[in-house]
N, C-alpha and C positions, 0 to 999 in steps of 0.2 A: 548489304555495297546502298550506299547512300547513289542517290539521283545527282547525275550529274547538274551543274548550274546552267541558266541561260549567259549567252554573252551578255545581254542587260544585267545580271545580277553581278556578273565581275566587280571588282570593287579599282574604283579606276587605277590605284598607284599600284595594282598588278597587271595592267595591261602596258602595251608597249603606245607611245605619244607620238601617234601619227601625222597632228597638227603640224612637226616640226617638217613634214615636208608639203604638205595644203594645207592650212587652216580649216580646212570644210570639203566636200564631196564637190562644191559649187566653184568654188577655186580650180578645186579636178578638171571640172568641164570647159571652163574658162581659159587653164589652160591649154588642154586638148584641144578645143578649137583653136585657138592660135598657132599650136604647132601644125595640125592638119593642113590649115591654109600655106603652109609652109612646102608641101609635097610639091616638088616642080621646080623650088632654088634648083637642081642638078639640074636642069639643062642649060644654063650657063654655059656650065664647061665642058659640057658633053663636045670632043674635038676641038675643045679652045684651051687643052693645057698645055702651053708652048712656052710657057717661062718659068723662073722660080716663083713670081709673083702668082702666077695664076695656080700654078701648086699650092703654095701657102694660101690663097684666098681658098680654093677647093678643099685642103684640108682644112682649115679652123674654122669650116660653115660646116662642114662633116660633122667632125667634132664637138662644139657646140649643140647641134640638134640632138647627136648622139646622147650628150649629155642631159638634156630637156626630155628627150624622150624615156628615159632609165629613170627618170625622176616619177613619169609618171605610170611607167611599170610596174616601180615596186611601190606603189601605195597602191597600188590595182589589186598586186598580190597579194599583198599583206591584210589588206582588206577583206579579201577573197579567203585565206589562211585561217583567219581567225575565227569565220565561220562560215564553213563550205553551202552550210544551208540558206544561205542568203542569198537569194535571187538578184537581190540589186548587184551583190559585190560580185557576182559569178557573171553578169552582164559587163559588167567593169573593167574588167579583167579580163575578158574575150575580146572586148572594144579596144584595150589597150596590146595583145598581141597583135590584131589586125592592124593596127597603127603602125607596131612593130615592124611587120612583115612587108608593108607598103613601102616603108621607108629603107628596108635591105634591100629588096624590088629596086627599092628608084636608084639608089649608089650601089649597084652593083656592077656599074658598070666601070666607077675609079681606077678600082687595080689593073684591068685592062688596057684602059685609058695609060695609065703611068707606066706599064712595061711596054705602050707604043714608043715609048721615047728611046732612045740608044741607052746600052750603061754607061758610055762614056758621057752623053750630055746628063742621066741622072745621077753620076756621080758628082757633078759638077755643079746641080740642084744641090743635093746632099750638103757641099762644101760653105752655101750661102748660109752666113749666120742667123738669118732671117728662119727660116728652116732647122735651125737647133732641136727644137720642141719632136722633131717629125723625124729624126738624121737617123736614129737606131731603125725603126718603124718604116723607111725607105730600104734600110739595110737589108733589112729582114727579108723584103720586098724582091729586092736586088739580086739575092741570093736563090731565092727561088726562081728568076729567070729561064733557065735550064727545064725548069718543070712545068713551065705556064706552056699552052700549046695558043695555037691560032684561035682566032675569036670564031671561026665556025664550029671547028671541033671542041673548043669548051663548051659553045653554044649547046653541040651535040650531046655533052659528058650531061652538061644541067640537065637536058631534060629526057635524058636515060636516069637523072637520082631517084625519082619514083619506083622505077623498075627495079634499080639494084636494091633499093631499101626495102623489096618484098621479102626476105628471107630472114630479114630481122621482125621485120611487121607480124611474117605469119609466126613466128616462133613468140613473141611475144603477144598475140590476141589467144594461142595455144594455150601458154602457160601461165597468165592471167585470166582468162576469163570462160573456156573450154575447158580447160584440165580439172578432173574431180578425182577426191581419195575417198578410201571407204575409211572411216569411222575408227581410230586408235582406240584399242579396248584395253584397260588396265587389268590390275593381280584380281579385281574384285570383280569383275564380268562390267565395269561400267563404261559406256562409250564417250569419246573425245573428241569434237570436231578438228580435221585434220583438213589444214591448207596452207598454202606458202606460209603465213604470217605466224600459225602453231606453231609448225614445226621444231621449230632449235626450242621453242619455251618443252615442247616434250619430251624433246629428248634431255630437258635438265631436270627430269622427272626424277627422283630418288624411285620410284617404282619403276623395276628393270622390264618387267613385262610390258608396261606401257610404253618403252621408250623402244623394244623391240615389234613392237606391232604399229607403232608410228612409221621407224625405220621403212619393215619392210613393204606394209603399203602403200608408201609413197614412192621407194621405188618398182613394188610390181606395177602403180602407176604408168612410171614415167620404159620400164619394160616392154611393156604392151604398142609402144609408139615408138621406139627406138629407130627403127629404119627410116619412120619416115624423120626423126628429130636429124638424125643424120644430112639427114639430105638440107634440110633447112642452116644446121652449118655449114654443111659441106656449099653452100651457095651465098654463106657470106664471106667464107676463105676466098671464093670464084672472085669477090666483086673485090676484094682487097688485091689482089691479084691482079687482076685487070687496067685495077687504078695504077697502080707500081709498073706496069707496064705500059701504060702508054704514055705514061710523066716521063720514063724513064729511069725509075730507080730500079736499084739493082735487087731487090726483093718488096715484098709487102711490110716487113719487117723495117729495111732503110725508110721506107716511106714515112709510116706509121711515128717511127723516135726523130725523124726529121721535122716533123711540124712542131718539137720542142729544142730541135736543134740537141739532141741526146745521142753521142755517140754511140754504138750497137754495144762498143767493150763494155760499158756499165750495166744493158743488159746481162751478156754474158758474163761478165764478170760476180753481179748477182747469184744467178746461175752456181756460178762455180763454188764460191764462196760459203753458198748456203748446204752444198754438198759435201763437200768438207765438214763442217761441222753436224752432220744430220744425226752425230752420235748422242748430242743435245737434247734433239726430240725423242729420238728412241730412250734414253734416258732417263725420257718425265713418261711416257707414257709406259717405262715398267713402271714407274713409280705409281702413277695410276691404275695399274691393274693391283700392284700390292696394295695401296689406300682401301680398293674397294672392296677389295679379298677377293678377286674373281679366278677360278681358273682358267678360264676364257676370257681373254678384253676383246670384247669387240666391236666395230666399228659405231653401234647405238652407243657406247658408254665413252665417246671420246668426249662430248662437252657435260657430261655430270657433273655438276660439282664437287671437287675433292672435300669445301670444307662447309658442313651445312648447319644449318639452326643457330644461324649469328645473330642475334640483332644488333642491327647495325642503321638506325633509322638517323637522317639528318634531316632536318626542317629548313625550311630554304633560309632563314635569318641566320641559323648555325651555317648553312653552304658559302653564304657570304664572308662569317671569318673566317672560318677553313680557306676559302680562296685567298682572300687578302694575304694572310698569311703566309700560305704555300707560296703566292706567286710572290711575295716579299724580296725574296734575292734581284727581283728585277728592275729595283729602285726606283724614286720616289714620281719619277713623271712616267713609269709604265702604270705604275699602282693608281694615279690619278685620274689615267684612262679609264683605269679598271672601277675605281670610283663614281665617276659618271655615270658610265653603263649602269653598274646599280641601283645609281642613286634616281636618275634621271631618267628613267622608264625606255630605258634599250630592249628590257624584257617584257617578255610576253608567258606568264610565268605561270598559269593554273590551266591544267584543262576543263574546257565549256564542250557545250552542245554543237555539233559539226564540228569545233574546231578542229583542222589539220592536225594528224598525229606526228610523233617522234620530233624531231629538233633539229634547227637548224639555225645559223649565220646568215645573215642579207643584208641590206641595203646597196646603196649605189655612192657613185660620186657627186658629192655636194650634199650628200646627208649623211645623220652617222650611223652603225650598222644597228641592226635589230635582229634579236633574237628571241628566236619562238622555242617555247620550252612547254612540256605537259608535266609539270613537275610532282612527282612523288616524293616519300619522305626517306630517301634511301639513298646510301654513300653511291650508287651506280647513278642516280640524277644528279651527285655532286660531280662527278668525273665529267658528266655531259657538260656539265655548264662551264665547266675549266677550261675543255673541248671547243665549245661553241666562241667562249671568248676569246681561247687564241686565236681563230679565223677573225673573230672582230676586229679584237685590237692589231693583228697584222693590217688587215684592210682600213682602218681608220690611221696609222702612219704611212701606208702606201700612200690614201686618198692628199691628206695631208702634206706627203712631199712631192708627188711626183703630177703631173697632168693627167688628164683623165685618159689620153689613148697611152698611157703610162702606168694607170695607177692599176691592173687586174694584174692578176698573174699565175701562172700556169699552173696545170694539175699538179706538173713532175713535183713543184714546191707545197701545194696548195696544201698539204696535211703537214705538215712539218712544224707549224707556229701552232697548232692545238695538239699534236701528239706530245710537243716539250711540253704544254702546260701538266700536260695530265702529268709528264715523268717529274717536273718540278713538285707538284701538290703531293705523287705517293710514296716520293722521299720524306717531305714535311711529316705527311698523316702517320709514315711508319714511325719516323724519329720521337714521335708524340703520341702512342697508341701505347699503354699501357697493360691492354687485353690482349693474350696472347691469340684467342684465337679470331680478334678481328685483326691482327697480322697476318694472319695466317690466310685469310678472307681476300685481305687485300693484296696478298702473293699471289695467291691464286688466281686472284680476276689478274694482275700483269704477266701470269705467266701464261694464261690463256688469252689475254689480247695478243700476245709474241706469237703463240702457236697458229693463231688465227690472221695474223698479218703479217708475218713475215715466214712463215714456213709453207703456212698455206697458200697463201696470193703466189710465192715462187714455185709451190709445186702448178702450181693456177699456169704461171708464166712459162714454166717449163713444156707444159702440155698445149699452151696456146703455141708455140712457137716451132714444137713438133707436129702438129696438126697442121701449120701454116708447111714447112719444108717439106712433107709427102706430099702434100698436094702439088706443092711445087717441081717436083721430081717425079709428077706424075701418077703418084699413086693415090686411085680412090680412095676419098675418105666415107668407108663401110660402117655400118654399126660395129662389127665384129673387128675392125681395124682401132678406129676411138675406143672400145672398150678396155679393149688389148693394151694400147698405150696407156690409157687410164690406169688401169687396173696395177700394171709395173709401176707407171711412178705412187699409185699408194703405197703399196708394199716399202718401194722404195724410203719413202717419207715416214714413215707411223712406226716402221720396225718391226723385228720377231716377238716383239711382246703381243701386236695384236695379231687374233682368230681373223682372218677374212674370208669375206662370203661373198658371191658372185654379184648379188647386190652393190654393192659401191663402184663397181666398174662401169656403171652405168650414169655415176652423178655428172660425169659431162653434159649429159642431156638437160642438165635442171638448172646450169649456170648462165644467169643472161650475159655474166662482163664478155661470154668470148664471144661473143658479137659485137664487142665494142673497140675492136683492133689492137693489140698492145696496149692493152690498157691498166690490169691487175699488177703489174711488174712497181706500178707509182707509190703503188699501198706499200708497199718492202722497201723500197729507197729510201721513202719519207718518211717511214718508223725508225729507219738506221740513222739517218741523218739526222732524228730528233731529239736521236739518245746519245748521239753523240753532241751534240749541242748542248743537250741539259745537263752533261758531265761538266764539261768545258767551262759551262756558267756557274754550276756550283763552286766549282776548284778552282774556278781562275779570276773572282772578284768581278770588281766595277770594269774593267779595263776590255773583260771577254765578254761580257755582259754588255756595253756600251757600242762591242766591234759588233752583235748578234743584231742590236739597233738596228744601229744606224748603218750596217751592211746586208743586212737581210730584211726586216721588217720594214723597212723606211722604203726598199728599193722596187717595190713591185715589180712591172716586166720591163725594166729601163735596161736590162741586162741579159742574157744568155741565163736561164736558172742554173745552169751546170758552172756558172763564173759567178754569181752571184752567190751561192752555196760555198765556194769555194774561197769565196771574200770575206765571209761568214765563218770560215771558219774548217768548213767538212768538203772534203776533196770526194768529189763520187765517179770519178773518175778512177779513180784507188779501190782494192778493197779493203781499205781499213775502216772506214765507216761501217759497214755490214760485219768484220772483223769484230770489232768495239762494241756492237750490238749483241753478237753472241755472248763475247762476257759479259754483258749488262744480265742474259738470260740466265747463264749460267750461275753468276753469284746468285739471282734471285733462287735458281733451284737448288742453290746450297744453304742459303736460309732458310727455305722451305723442309729442305730435310732436316735442319739444325733444331727449329723449333716444336718439328713433329716429335723429335726422339725429348722435348722439352714437356710436351704437354702431357 
C-alpha cells in the first residue's frame, strides 16, 4: 500500500480554494481582530428593545455579526480538517470556537429580551414592513412563548445544563475512549483489530468465522457493562422528561418534535406504515439466507454483501461524468452549479496525511459550499460525491435566495436533497450499465441502504419512544427491561428467517443516537421524502423539477419543514410518502430476484 502524501504534496487543483473566504491567514487575523472588537455591541440593546426600530436594529446587528463569525469559523475548521496534524490550524480552529462561544453568550439575552414584550406588542411589531425579513423567526419565537420560563428559572436551567449533559458525556467517553474489544479471529486463526470503526467492515467479510467472532466479541464487551449503560441511558431519558415537564410540554416527544414543528402524528404514522410493510424486510432476509446458502441466518450475516467479486472501479474524472449525466434531469441551472463546484475547487478530493476522514459538505452564508472527500476509485465514493453535492447545491440555492437568518435548514429536511441525488444517479446508472453483476451490485447497495435507513432507523425510533413512554409511566429502565424491549423489536423487524441469539438484545447499549432525543426517525422520513420527490421529477418533467428547486431547494428555513416539503410535492403528514418508498424497495427487490435468475 502506497504511503500517503503530505498536504504540501497535494496538487493545487485537487484541493478546495479557501482563498474565496479569506485571501490569506493574515486576512483571517485582520477580520478576527475587527470582529472581536464588536464584543460589547450587544450592551446597547439590553433593556432597550421597546420599539419596532430598536428590535430591527438588534436583529440586524446580531445577523451581521453572525455572518462574519460564520466565515471565520468555516475558514478555520476547513483549514484544520485538511491536515489535523498542523498545530497552527488546530489553534486557529480553537480560537474561532472560543470566539463563537463568546458571541453566543453575549447575545443570549436577546430571546428573553424579546419575550419580555407582551404578545400583542410583538405581533404588532411583526406586521411592520421593516421587520419582514425576521417575521417568520419572530412568529416561531412567539409560538414558543408558553414554554419559555421566567428569567430566574431559565437561568437555573442554563446553569444545570452541564449536570444534565453528564449521562451523554459519560456514555461518549466510555464508548469512544475506554471500551476495548478482544480482537476478532478469522477462519485461519489470524487476528483482526476490533473497534467501533472496524466492526461493520468485519461484518461485511466473506469469512463467516471472522464475522461471528467480531459480533460476539463486540457484544460480550457491552454485556459486561449493560447495567451501567442502562443507567446512563435512563439518565438521559430523565433529562428529556424533566425538560418537557418544566416547560409544560405533554411529553418528551412532544418537546423534541416541537423544536422543528413536526406533528407527533408524523412519527406514529412512520412507525405504523413501516410495520405494515415488514413483510418486505422479511422477504429480503429470506432471500439473504438463500443467496448466502445458510441453514441458519444470524444477525452477523445481515451486513454481508450478496454480490461479491465485482470490479466496479470509478476514477474521480469518470465520477464527474457519471454525476453530470445522472443529474441531467435537474436542468441547466442545477447543472451549472454542479459544474461550478466540480471545476472551481469546491471539492478537496484526495486523502493526505492528517486529513480528516470521511466526507461532508460545509460552508456558510457568503461562501460557496465546500466538500471534503477522501477519494477512492470505487462506485461507493461516486455515490458519496453525489450525496455531498446534494447538500451543497441545496445550501447554494438557499443562501442565494434567503437572508442568512433563514438560509439554513432543519435536520428534518437536511437529508432529502442528498438522498434525492443518489436516487437520480442510481436510476441513470442502472439504465446505462450492461453488466449484470454491476447491476446486481448496484441494486444490493440500494436495498441495503433502504434496510439501514428506513427499516433499521424506524426500529430505533420505535425503541426510543418505547423507552421514553416506559419511563414516563414510572417503569425503571433496567438492563433486562431494555434488552427485552429491544430483542422483541429486532425479532419483529427482521422476521422468522433470522436465527436469533441473546447478543443482539444488548445492541441498545452501543447506539449513540439514543442519547440524542428523538433524532433517528428523521433519517427514515428524509429517505422516504427523497424517494417520492425523485420519482416525481423523473416522471413529471420540467414543471415538477422547477417546483422541487423553487419550493424546496431555495426555501431554506423560510417556512415550517413540513410545509416546505408539502409545497415541493410530498406531504409527510400522510402515509403516502412512506408507502411510496416501500413500493420502490419492493420493485428493487423484484428486479434483484429477476436478475439473479438470469445471471
